[in-house]
Biopython code that builds the backbone (N, CA, C, O; Angstrom):
import numpy as np
from Bio.PDB.StructureBuilder import StructureBuilder

atoms = [
    (1, "MET", "N", (-218.341, -214.792, -214.802)),
    (1, "MET", "CA", (-219.673, -213.453, -214.246)),
    (1, "MET", "C", (-219.276, -212.345, -214.148)),
    (1, "MET", "O", (-218.242, -212.055, -213.546)),
    (2, "THR", "N", (-220.267, -211.263, -214.908)),
    (2, "THR", "CA", (-219.610, -209.674, -214.991)),
    (2, "THR", "C", (-220.880, -209.077, -214.243)),
    (2, "THR", "O", (-221.912, -209.667, -213.923)),
    (3, "SER", "N", (-220.541, -207.809, -214.059)),
    (3, "SER", "CA", (-221.550, -207.017, -213.778)),
    (3, "SER", "C", (-221.694, -206.405, -214.601)),
    (3, "SER", "O", (-221.000, -206.423, -215.618)),
    (4, "ARG", "N", (-223.186, -205.277, -214.265)),
    (4, "ARG", "CA", (-223.639, -204.166, -215.253)),
    (4, "ARG", "C", (-222.359, -203.035, -215.347)),
    (4, "ARG", "O", (-221.904, -202.438, -216.323)),
    (5, "MET", "N", (-221.946, -203.003, -213.776)),
    (5, "MET", "CA", (-220.794, -202.236, -213.662)),
    (5, "MET", "C", (-219.318, -202.420, -214.586)),
    (5, "MET", "O", (-218.520, -201.618, -215.070)),
    (6, "LEU", "N", (-219.399, -203.611, -214.557)),
    (6, "LEU", "CA", (-218.114, -203.626, -215.393)),
    (6, "LEU", "C", (-218.227, -203.984, -216.781)),
    (6, "LEU", "O", (-217.179, -204.287, -217.351)),
    (7, "GLU", "N", (-219.689, -204.012, -217.667)),
    (7, "GLU", "CA", (-219.856, -203.902, -218.870)),
    (7, "GLU", "C", (-220.001, -202.346, -219.216)),
    (7, "GLU", "O", (-220.028, -201.889, -220.358)),
    (8, "GLU", "N", (-220.094, -201.561, -217.943)),
    (8, "GLU", "CA", (-220.048, -200.432, -218.374)),
    (8, "GLU", "C", (-218.551, -199.784, -218.595)),
    (8, "GLU", "O", (-218.320, -199.049, -219.555)),
    (9, "ALA", "N", (-217.632, -200.101, -217.689)),
    (9, "ALA", "CA", (-216.772, -199.849, -217.535)),
    (9, "ALA", "C", (-215.856, -200.092, -218.903)),
    (9, "ALA", "O", (-214.901, -199.342, -219.107)),
    (10, "ARG", "N", (-216.133, -201.021, -219.708)),
    (10, "ARG", "CA", (-215.457, -201.597, -220.407)),
    (10, "ARG", "C", (-215.685, -200.825, -221.777)),
    (10, "ARG", "O", (-214.899, -200.801, -222.724)),
    (11, "GLU", "N", (-217.165, -200.074, -221.673)),
    (11, "GLU", "CA", (-217.559, -199.419, -222.879)),
    (11, "GLU", "C", (-217.264, -197.875, -222.752)),
    (11, "GLU", "O", (-217.681, -197.051, -223.566)),
    (12, "ALA", "N", (-216.502, -197.569, -221.647)),
    (12, "ALA", "CA", (-216.167, -196.405, -221.320)),
    (12, "ALA", "C", (-215.441, -195.656, -222.653)),
    (12, "ALA", "O", (-215.749, -194.643, -223.282)),
    (13, "PRO", "N", (-214.335, -196.626, -222.790)),
    (13, "PRO", "CA", (-213.313, -195.936, -224.351)),
    (13, "PRO", "C", (-214.352, -195.813, -225.368)),
    (13, "PRO", "O", (-214.419, -194.676, -225.835)),
    (14, "ALA", "N", (-215.049, -196.521, -225.771)),
    (14, "ALA", "CA", (-216.427, -195.807, -227.413)),
    (14, "ALA", "C", (-216.700, -195.020, -226.984)),
    (14, "ALA", "O", (-216.141, -194.064, -227.521)),
    (15, "VAL", "N", (-217.547, -194.628, -225.926)),
    (15, "VAL", "CA", (-218.185, -193.720, -224.997)),
    (15, "VAL", "C", (-217.564, -192.045, -225.757)),
    (15, "VAL", "O", (-218.118, -191.071, -226.268)),
    (16, "VAL", "N", (-215.800, -192.546, -225.381)),
    (16, "VAL", "CA", (-215.260, -191.409, -225.091)),
    (16, "VAL", "C", (-214.892, -190.778, -226.512)),
    (16, "VAL", "O", (-214.878, -189.590, -226.835)),
    (17, "ALA", "N", (-214.572, -192.018, -227.338)),
    (17, "ALA", "CA", (-213.978, -191.818, -228.738)),
    (17, "ALA", "C", (-215.483, -191.267, -229.666)),
    (17, "ALA", "O", (-215.511, -190.679, -230.747)),
    (18, "ARG", "N", (-216.795, -191.763, -228.680)),
    (18, "ARG", "CA", (-217.318, -190.983, -229.577)),
    (18, "ARG", "C", (-218.089, -189.618, -229.410)),
    (18, "ARG", "O", (-218.707, -189.017, -230.289)),
    (19, "GLN", "N", (-217.928, -189.277, -228.152)),
    (19, "GLN", "CA", (-217.865, -188.244, -227.941)),
    (19, "GLN", "C", (-216.991, -187.153, -228.115)),
    (19, "GLN", "O", (-217.359, -185.980, -228.169)),
    (20, "ASN", "N", (-215.821, -187.553, -228.201)),
    (20, "ASN", "CA", (-214.749, -186.741, -228.980)),
    (20, "ASN", "C", (-215.289, -186.852, -230.695)),
    (20, "ASN", "O", (-215.869, -185.834, -231.071)),
    (21, "ALA", "N", (-215.209, -187.527, -231.329)),
    (21, "ALA", "CA", (-215.600, -187.332, -232.536)),
    (21, "ALA", "C", (-217.262, -186.578, -233.008)),
    (21, "ALA", "O", (-217.666, -186.500, -234.169)),
    (22, "GLY", "N", (-217.842, -186.203, -232.054)),
    (22, "GLY", "CA", (-218.985, -185.354, -232.176)),
    (22, "GLY", "C", (-218.516, -183.979, -231.818)),
    (22, "GLY", "O", (-219.088, -182.979, -232.252)),
    (23, "MET", "N", (-217.275, -183.915, -230.875)),
    (23, "MET", "CA", (-217.161, -182.337, -230.212)),
    (23, "MET", "C", (-217.362, -181.508, -231.208)),
    (23, "MET", "O", (-217.076, -181.699, -232.390)),
    (24, "PRO", "N", (-217.973, -180.365, -230.619)),
    (24, "PRO", "CA", (-218.058, -178.619, -231.315)),
    (24, "PRO", "C", (-216.474, -178.398, -231.764)),
    (24, "PRO", "O", (-215.505, -178.749, -231.092)),
    (25, "ALA", "N", (-216.436, -177.765, -232.994)),
    (25, "ALA", "CA", (-215.745, -177.035, -233.027)),
    (25, "ALA", "C", (-214.617, -175.737, -232.059)),
    (25, "ALA", "O", (-213.444, -175.378, -232.163)),
    (26, "ALA", "N", (-215.786, -175.381, -231.151)),
    (26, "ALA", "CA", (-215.261, -174.811, -230.390)),
    (26, "ALA", "C", (-214.712, -174.912, -228.938)),
    (26, "ALA", "O", (-214.193, -174.082, -228.192)),
    (27, "LEU", "N", (-215.016, -176.230, -228.810)),
    (27, "LEU", "CA", (-214.583, -177.338, -227.696)),
    (27, "LEU", "C", (-213.090, -177.826, -228.280)),
    (27, "LEU", "O", (-212.082, -177.856, -227.574)),
    (28, "HIS", "N", (-213.125, -178.182, -229.615)),
    (28, "HIS", "CA", (-211.672, -178.344, -230.059)),
    (28, "HIS", "C", (-210.601, -177.258, -229.714)),
    (28, "HIS", "O", (-209.491, -177.477, -229.229)),
    (29, "ASP", "N", (-211.099, -176.125, -230.031)),
    (29, "ASP", "CA", (-209.991, -175.020, -230.091)),
    (29, "ASP", "C", (-209.915, -174.712, -228.458)),
    (29, "ASP", "O", (-208.934, -174.093, -228.045)),
    (30, "PHE", "N", (-210.811, -175.087, -227.651)),
    (30, "PHE", "CA", (-210.734, -174.416, -226.257)),
    (30, "PHE", "C", (-209.764, -175.735, -225.824)),
    (30, "PHE", "O", (-208.764, -175.421, -225.178)),
    (31, "THR", "N", (-209.936, -177.081, -226.089)),
    (31, "THR", "CA", (-208.709, -177.582, -225.379)),
    (31, "THR", "C", (-207.229, -177.402, -226.248)),
    (31, "THR", "O", (-206.063, -177.281, -225.872)),
    (32, "ALA", "N", (-207.769, -177.441, -227.371)),
    (32, "ALA", "CA", (-206.141, -176.872, -228.145)),
    (32, "ALA", "C", (-205.359, -175.620, -227.133)),
    (32, "ALA", "O", (-204.194, -175.753, -226.758)),
    (33, "ARG", "N", (-206.098, -174.572, -226.825)),
    (33, "ARG", "CA", (-205.576, -173.237, -225.937)),
    (33, "ARG", "C", (-205.403, -173.899, -224.590)),
    (33, "ARG", "O", (-204.562, -173.340, -223.886)),
    (34, "LEU", "N", (-205.965, -174.900, -224.088)),
    (34, "LEU", "CA", (-205.481, -175.561, -222.479)),
    (34, "LEU", "C", (-203.877, -176.188, -222.952)),
    (34, "LEU", "O", (-202.845, -175.839, -222.379)),
    (35, "ARG", "N", (-203.922, -177.199, -224.140)),
    (35, "ARG", "CA", (-202.297, -177.681, -224.351)),
    (35, "ARG", "C", (-201.702, -176.604, -224.015)),
    (35, "ARG", "O", (-200.990, -176.504, -223.015)),
    (36, "GLU", "N", (-202.025, -175.385, -225.103)),
    (36, "GLU", "CA", (-200.997, -174.809, -225.166)),
    (36, "GLU", "C", (-200.527, -173.631, -224.534)),
    (36, "GLU", "O", (-199.602, -172.921, -224.930)),
    (37, "SER", "N", (-201.284, -173.459, -223.441)),
    (37, "SER", "CA", (-201.119, -172.274, -222.134)),
    (37, "SER", "C", (-201.893, -173.206, -221.171)),
    (37, "SER", "O", (-203.013, -172.885, -220.775)),
    (38, "PRO", "N", (-201.356, -174.242, -220.832)),
    (38, "PRO", "CA", (-201.966, -174.698, -219.285)),
    (38, "PRO", "C", (-202.300, -173.981, -218.007)),
    (38, "PRO", "O", (-201.650, -173.026, -217.581)),
    (39, "PRO", "N", (-203.641, -174.641, -217.265)),
    (39, "PRO", "CA", (-203.880, -173.587, -216.145)),
    (39, "PRO", "C", (-202.727, -174.094, -214.995)),
    (39, "PRO", "O", (-202.162, -175.175, -214.833)),
    (40, "ARG", "N", (-202.659, -172.911, -214.341)),
    (40, "ARG", "CA", (-201.567, -173.145, -213.056)),
    (40, "ARG", "C", (-202.686, -174.259, -212.143)),
    (40, "ARG", "O", (-202.573, -175.485, -212.133)),
    (41, "SER", "N", (-203.491, -173.653, -211.591)),
    (41, "SER", "CA", (-204.309, -175.008, -211.300)),
    (41, "SER", "C", (-205.765, -174.389, -211.728)),
    (41, "SER", "O", (-206.155, -173.427, -212.391)),
    (42, "ILE", "N", (-206.436, -175.608, -210.889)),
    (42, "ILE", "CA", (-208.230, -176.144, -211.258)),
    (42, "ILE", "C", (-209.157, -175.624, -209.945)),
    (42, "ILE", "O", (-208.931, -175.576, -208.736)),
    (43, "LEU", "N", (-210.335, -175.253, -210.802)),
    (43, "LEU", "CA", (-211.594, -175.116, -209.687)),
    (43, "LEU", "C", (-212.523, -175.530, -210.342)),
    (43, "LEU", "O", (-212.897, -175.297, -211.492)),
    (44, "THR", "N", (-213.130, -176.587, -209.026)),
    (44, "THR", "CA", (-214.265, -177.510, -209.330)),
    (44, "THR", "C", (-215.677, -176.844, -208.737)),
    (44, "THR", "O", (-215.501, -176.381, -207.610)),
    (45, "LEU", "N", (-216.689, -176.730, -209.112)),
    (45, "LEU", "CA", (-218.037, -176.381, -208.956)),
    (45, "LEU", "C", (-219.335, -177.773, -208.893)),
    (45, "LEU", "O", (-219.969, -178.206, -209.856)),
    (46, "ALA", "N", (-219.419, -178.207, -207.516)),
    (46, "ALA", "CA", (-220.553, -178.952, -207.812)),
    (46, "ALA", "C", (-221.185, -179.334, -206.513)),
    (46, "ALA", "O", (-220.799, -178.966, -205.403)),
    (47, "ARG", "N", (-222.221, -180.130, -206.779)),
    (47, "ARG", "CA", (-223.262, -180.681, -205.244)),
    (47, "ARG", "C", (-223.433, -181.556, -205.522)),
    (47, "ARG", "O", (-223.383, -182.132, -206.609)),
    (48, "GLY", "N", (-223.774, -181.943, -204.152)),
    (48, "GLY", "CA", (-224.083, -183.609, -203.878)),
    (48, "GLY", "C", (-223.190, -184.914, -205.067)),
    (48, "GLY", "O", (-221.984, -184.937, -205.312)),
    (49, "SER", "N", (-224.063, -185.691, -205.512)),
    (49, "SER", "CA", (-223.266, -186.769, -206.187)),
    (49, "SER", "C", (-222.377, -186.120, -207.209)),
    (49, "SER", "O", (-221.368, -186.784, -207.445)),
    (50, "SER", "N", (-222.494, -184.939, -207.910)),
    (50, "SER", "CA", (-221.604, -184.612, -208.602)),
    (50, "SER", "C", (-220.321, -184.293, -208.481)),
    (50, "SER", "O", (-219.430, -184.305, -209.331)),
    (51, "ASP", "N", (-220.283, -183.848, -206.735)),
    (51, "ASP", "CA", (-219.580, -183.280, -206.368)),
    (51, "ASP", "C", (-218.467, -184.555, -206.285)),
    (51, "ASP", "O", (-217.254, -184.358, -206.355)),
    (52, "HIS", "N", (-219.123, -185.993, -206.113)),
    (52, "HIS", "CA", (-217.689, -187.031, -205.980)),
    (52, "HIS", "C", (-217.297, -187.279, -207.526)),
    (52, "HIS", "O", (-216.196, -187.773, -207.769)),
    (53, "ALA", "N", (-218.060, -186.990, -208.434)),
    (53, "ALA", "CA", (-217.574, -187.139, -209.812)),
    (53, "ALA", "C", (-216.655, -185.773, -209.871)),
    (53, "ALA", "O", (-215.957, -185.703, -210.882)),
    (54, "ALA", "N", (-216.576, -184.961, -209.186)),
    (54, "ALA", "CA", (-215.520, -184.039, -209.215)),
    (54, "ALA", "C", (-214.061, -184.160, -208.582)),
    (54, "ALA", "O", (-212.908, -183.798, -208.817)),
    (55, "ALA", "N", (-214.815, -184.908, -207.610)),
    (55, "ALA", "CA", (-213.688, -185.229, -206.572)),
    (55, "ALA", "C", (-212.814, -186.611, -207.026)),
    (55, "ALA", "O", (-211.963, -187.186, -206.348)),
    (56, "PHE", "N", (-213.217, -186.909, -208.178)),
    (56, "PHE", "CA", (-212.470, -188.473, -209.289)),
    (56, "PHE", "C", (-211.690, -187.480, -209.943)),
    (56, "PHE", "O", (-210.577, -187.241, -209.476)),
    (57, "ALA", "N", (-212.194, -186.698, -211.211)),
    (57, "ALA", "CA", (-211.633, -186.039, -211.816)),
    (57, "ALA", "C", (-210.398, -184.821, -210.677)),
    (57, "ALA", "O", (-209.352, -184.589, -211.284)),
    (58, "ALA", "N", (-210.440, -184.456, -209.919)),
    (58, "ALA", "CA", (-209.288, -183.588, -209.651)),
    (58, "ALA", "C", (-208.269, -185.037, -208.460)),
    (58, "ALA", "O", (-207.218, -184.918, -207.831)),
    (59, "TYR", "N", (-208.829, -185.752, -208.553)),
    (59, "TYR", "CA", (-207.364, -186.911, -208.005)),
    (59, "TYR", "C", (-206.643, -187.237, -209.733)),
    (59, "TYR", "O", (-205.431, -187.075, -209.880)),
    (60, "LEU", "N", (-207.335, -187.597, -210.686)),
    (60, "LEU", "CA", (-206.727, -187.972, -211.733)),
    (60, "LEU", "C", (-205.979, -186.412, -212.422)),
    (60, "LEU", "O", (-204.903, -186.545, -213.004)),
    (61, "ILE", "N", (-206.581, -185.034, -212.322)),
    (61, "ILE", "CA", (-205.920, -184.397, -212.859)),
    (61, "ILE", "C", (-204.427, -184.250, -212.086)),
    (61, "ILE", "O", (-203.314, -184.158, -212.604)),
    (62, "MET", "N", (-204.795, -184.260, -210.697)),
    (62, "MET", "CA", (-203.510, -183.882, -210.046)),
    (62, "MET", "C", (-202.806, -185.143, -209.937)),
    (62, "MET", "O", (-201.664, -184.796, -209.636)),
    (63, "ALA", "N", (-202.824, -186.182, -209.995)),
    (63, "ALA", "CA", (-201.979, -187.264, -209.905)),
    (63, "ALA", "C", (-200.649, -187.425, -211.665)),
    (63, "ALA", "O", (-199.418, -187.421, -211.707)),
    (64, "ARG", "N", (-201.935, -187.567, -213.059)),
    (64, "ARG", "CA", (-201.729, -187.404, -214.132)),
    (64, "ARG", "C", (-201.043, -186.088, -214.665)),
    (64, "ARG", "O", (-199.882, -186.022, -215.071)),
    (65, "VAL", "N", (-201.751, -185.279, -214.612)),
    (65, "VAL", "CA", (-201.246, -183.628, -214.757)),
    (65, "VAL", "C", (-200.579, -183.297, -214.142)),
    (65, "VAL", "O", (-199.510, -183.155, -214.736)),
    (66, "GLY", "N", (-200.512, -182.968, -212.873)),
    (66, "GLY", "CA", (-199.679, -182.609, -212.083)),
    (66, "GLY", "C", (-200.225, -181.228, -211.594)),
    (66, "GLY", "O", (-199.408, -180.593, -210.928)),
    (67, "ARG", "N", (-201.422, -180.644, -211.786)),
    (67, "ARG", "CA", (-201.765, -179.539, -211.582)),
    (67, "ARG", "C", (-202.726, -179.358, -210.100)),
    (67, "ARG", "O", (-202.852, -180.523, -209.722)),
    (68, "LEU", "N", (-203.449, -178.463, -209.102)),
    (68, "LEU", "CA", (-203.357, -178.121, -208.139)),
    (68, "LEU", "C", (-204.939, -178.513, -208.345)),
    (68, "LEU", "O", (-205.320, -178.276, -209.491)),
    (69, "VAL", "N", (-205.873, -179.027, -207.534)),
    (69, "VAL", "CA", (-207.562, -178.700, -207.993)),
    (69, "VAL", "C", (-207.961, -178.370, -206.850)),
    (69, "VAL", "O", (-207.557, -179.068, -205.920)),
    (70, "THR", "N", (-208.806, -177.300, -206.563)),
    (70, "THR", "CA", (-209.646, -177.304, -205.710)),
    (70, "THR", "C", (-211.076, -177.469, -205.734)),
    (70, "THR", "O", (-211.482, -177.078, -206.829)),
    (71, "SER", "N", (-212.052, -177.892, -204.977)),
    (71, "SER", "CA", (-213.345, -177.756, -204.893)),
    (71, "SER", "C", (-214.082, -176.577, -203.830)),
    (71, "SER", "O", (-214.046, -176.438, -202.608)),
    (72, "LEU", "N", (-214.742, -175.834, -204.911)),
    (72, "LEU", "CA", (-215.110, -174.273, -204.137)),
    (72, "LEU", "C", (-216.686, -174.696, -203.250)),
    (72, "LEU", "O", (-217.623, -174.982, -203.994)),
    (73, "PRO", "N", (-216.866, -174.720, -202.225)),
    (73, "PRO", "CA", (-218.192, -175.215, -201.588)),
    (73, "PRO", "C", (-218.642, -173.859, -202.551)),
    (73, "PRO", "O", (-218.026, -172.869, -202.945)),
    (74, "LEU", "N", (-220.096, -174.373, -202.718)),
    (74, "LEU", "CA", (-220.838, -173.214, -203.424)),
    (74, "LEU", "C", (-221.524, -172.638, -202.438)),
    (74, "LEU", "O", (-221.859, -171.459, -202.552)),
    (75, "SER", "N", (-221.826, -173.336, -201.371)),
    (75, "SER", "CA", (-222.199, -172.410, -199.885)),
    (75, "SER", "C", (-222.215, -170.775, -199.309)),
    (75, "SER", "O", (-223.035, -169.920, -198.973)),
    (76, "ILE", "N", (-220.339, -171.007, -199.473)),
    (76, "ILE", "CA", (-219.584, -169.881, -199.751)),
    (76, "ILE", "C", (-219.977, -168.824, -200.417)),
    (76, "ILE", "O", (-219.832, -167.695, -199.948)),
    (77, "VAL", "N", (-220.615, -169.085, -201.793)),
    (77, "VAL", "CA", (-220.518, -168.007, -202.535)),
    (77, "VAL", "C", (-222.601, -168.281, -202.620)),
    (77, "VAL", "O", (-223.086, -167.248, -203.081)),
    (78, "THR", "N", (-223.236, -168.885, -202.437)),
    (78, "THR", "CA", (-225.069, -168.700, -202.416)),
    (78, "THR", "C", (-225.192, -168.217, -200.621)),
    (78, "THR", "O", (-225.973, -167.318, -200.308)),
    (79, "LEU", "N", (-224.478, -168.811, -199.732)),
    (79, "LEU", "CA", (-225.553, -168.416, -198.504)),
    (79, "LEU", "C", (-224.479, -167.423, -197.834)),
    (79, "LEU", "O", (-225.009, -166.731, -196.965)),
    (80, "TYR", "N", (-223.297, -167.208, -197.988)),
    (80, "TYR", "CA", (-222.641, -166.362, -197.607)),
    (80, "TYR", "C", (-222.442, -164.874, -198.361)),
    (80, "TYR", "O", (-222.221, -163.777, -197.848)),
    (81, "GLN", "N", (-222.605, -165.254, -199.796)),
    (81, "GLN", "CA", (-222.243, -164.182, -200.449)),
    (81, "GLN", "C", (-221.181, -163.582, -200.475)),
    (81, "GLN", "O", (-221.125, -162.356, -200.563)),
    (82, "SER", "N", (-220.080, -164.405, -200.397)),
    (82, "SER", "CA", (-218.427, -164.002, -200.641)),
    (82, "SER", "C", (-218.248, -163.856, -202.177)),
    (82, "SER", "O", (-218.809, -164.578, -203.001)),
    (83, "LYS", "N", (-217.297, -162.715, -202.498)),
    (83, "LYS", "CA", (-216.755, -163.105, -203.588)),
    (83, "LYS", "C", (-215.592, -163.392, -203.583)),
    (83, "LYS", "O", (-214.816, -162.657, -202.973)),
    (84, "ILE", "N", (-214.986, -164.856, -204.443)),
    (84, "ILE", "CA", (-213.857, -165.116, -204.595)),
    (84, "ILE", "C", (-213.306, -164.749, -205.728)),
    (84, "ILE", "O", (-213.993, -164.630, -206.743)),
    (85, "ASP", "N", (-212.045, -164.528, -205.717)),
    (85, "ASP", "CA", (-211.255, -164.109, -206.847)),
    (85, "ASP", "C", (-210.816, -165.492, -207.792)),
    (85, "ASP", "O", (-209.707, -165.999, -207.624)),
    (86, "CYS", "N", (-211.644, -165.966, -208.648)),
    (86, "CYS", "CA", (-210.651, -166.511, -209.055)),
    (86, "CYS", "C", (-210.251, -166.815, -210.553)),
    (86, "CYS", "O", (-210.315, -167.833, -211.242)),
    (87, "SER", "N", (-209.708, -165.223, -210.835)),
    (87, "SER", "CA", (-209.442, -164.947, -212.210)),
    (87, "SER", "C", (-207.813, -166.094, -212.273)),
    (87, "SER", "O", (-207.410, -166.479, -211.175)),
    (88, "ALA", "N", (-207.162, -166.462, -213.306)),
    (88, "ALA", "CA", (-206.293, -166.899, -213.713)),
    (88, "ALA", "C", (-206.134, -168.709, -213.727)),
    (88, "ALA", "O", (-205.295, -169.515, -214.128)),
    (89, "LEU", "N", (-207.903, -168.782, -212.815)),
    (89, "LEU", "CA", (-207.993, -170.583, -213.063)),
    (89, "LEU", "C", (-209.019, -171.169, -214.136)),
    (89, "LEU", "O", (-209.865, -170.544, -214.775)),
    (90, "LEU", "N", (-208.825, -172.060, -214.156)),
    (90, "LEU", "CA", (-209.895, -172.975, -215.119)),
    (90, "LEU", "C", (-210.497, -173.525, -214.277)),
    (90, "LEU", "O", (-209.968, -174.233, -213.420)),
    (91, "ALA", "N", (-212.402, -173.171, -214.423)),
    (91, "ALA", "CA", (-213.045, -173.791, -213.644)),
    (91, "ALA", "C", (-214.007, -174.931, -214.427)),
    (91, "ALA", "O", (-214.318, -174.842, -215.615)),
    (92, "LEU", "N", (-214.308, -175.732, -213.762)),
    (92, "LEU", "CA", (-214.946, -176.984, -214.223)),
    (92, "LEU", "C", (-216.301, -177.250, -213.412)),
    (92, "LEU", "O", (-216.186, -177.774, -212.304)),
    (93, "ALA", "N", (-217.565, -176.928, -213.883)),
    (93, "ALA", "CA", (-218.581, -177.186, -213.224)),
    (93, "ALA", "C", (-219.006, -178.486, -213.467)),
    (93, "ALA", "O", (-218.848, -178.866, -214.628)),
    (94, "PHE", "N", (-219.572, -179.378, -212.577)),
    (94, "PHE", "CA", (-220.368, -181.049, -212.508)),
    (94, "PHE", "C", (-221.969, -180.758, -212.554)),
    (94, "PHE", "O", (-222.418, -180.160, -211.576)),
    (95, "SER", "N", (-222.618, -181.017, -213.293)),
    (95, "SER", "CA", (-223.978, -181.601, -212.960)),
    (95, "SER", "C", (-224.334, -182.608, -213.531)),
    (95, "SER", "O", (-223.904, -183.070, -214.589)),
    (96, "GLN", "N", (-225.058, -182.956, -212.922)),
    (96, "GLN", "CA", (-226.111, -184.727, -213.346)),
    (96, "GLN", "C", (-226.854, -184.214, -214.185)),
    (96, "GLN", "O", (-226.889, -184.476, -215.387)),
    (97, "SER", "N", (-227.714, -183.189, -213.399)),
    (97, "SER", "CA", (-229.091, -182.790, -214.029)),
    (97, "SER", "C", (-228.939, -181.509, -214.993)),
    (97, "SER", "O", (-229.969, -181.278, -215.626)),
    (98, "GLY", "N", (-228.017, -180.751, -215.202)),
    (98, "GLY", "CA", (-227.525, -179.597, -216.016)),
    (98, "GLY", "C", (-228.757, -178.296, -215.674)),
    (98, "GLY", "O", (-229.021, -177.297, -216.345)),
    (99, "GLN", "N", (-229.372, -178.798, -214.315)),
    (99, "GLN", "CA", (-230.596, -177.968, -213.777)),
    (99, "GLN", "C", (-230.070, -176.609, -212.276)),
    (99, "GLN", "O", (-230.571, -175.559, -211.874)),
    (100, "SER", "N", (-228.961, -177.351, -211.931)),
    (100, "SER", "CA", (-228.595, -176.587, -210.629)),
    (100, "SER", "C", (-228.621, -175.317, -211.025)),
    (100, "SER", "O", (-228.026, -174.998, -212.054)),
    (101, "PRO", "N", (-229.394, -174.283, -210.184)),
    (101, "PRO", "CA", (-229.235, -172.854, -210.328)),
    (101, "PRO", "C", (-228.249, -171.685, -210.107)),
    (101, "PRO", "O", (-228.091, -170.543, -210.539)),
    (102, "ASP", "N", (-227.533, -172.707, -209.030)),
    (102, "ASP", "CA", (-226.294, -171.968, -208.698)),
    (102, "ASP", "C", (-224.835, -172.655, -209.841)),
    (102, "ASP", "O", (-223.718, -172.251, -210.163)),
    (103, "LEU", "N", (-225.428, -173.501, -210.046)),
    (103, "LEU", "CA", (-223.910, -174.059, -211.468)),
    (103, "LEU", "C", (-224.212, -173.354, -212.453)),
    (103, "LEU", "O", (-223.653, -172.434, -213.050)),
    (104, "VAL", "N", (-225.272, -173.953, -212.567)),
    (104, "VAL", "CA", (-225.913, -172.873, -214.018)),
    (104, "VAL", "C", (-225.249, -171.402, -214.621)),
    (104, "VAL", "O", (-225.784, -170.826, -215.568)),
]
sb = StructureBuilder()
sb.init_structure("model")
sb.init_model(0)
sb.init_chain("A")
sb.init_seg("    ")
for serial, (resi, resn, name, xyz) in enumerate(atoms, 1):
    if name == "N":
        sb.init_residue(resn, " ", resi, " ")
    sb.init_atom(name, np.array(xyz, "f"), 0.0, 1.0, " ", f" {name:<3s}", serial, name[0])
structure = sb.get_structure()
């Protein structure tokens, strides 16, 4: 007996390979630069369920790559108008819809 979740998990390698094959040249250049000069730490930006995906990515990055990953609570910027110095960080934004104004 299998579940839909198990089926989707088993499809993941083929999906990643397909996405990698269709990746634009600019993204290939970006990933090459990351390999040449890895960031010291990484910042994630997300809300709601996308923040769960970001937390999972953070766990994998810290465990496998050994880089510190921090989540920026967006309300610090949107609600409190704080100015956060994010220079020299790799920032990764996660959005399921791609429509959140504070992420876009």
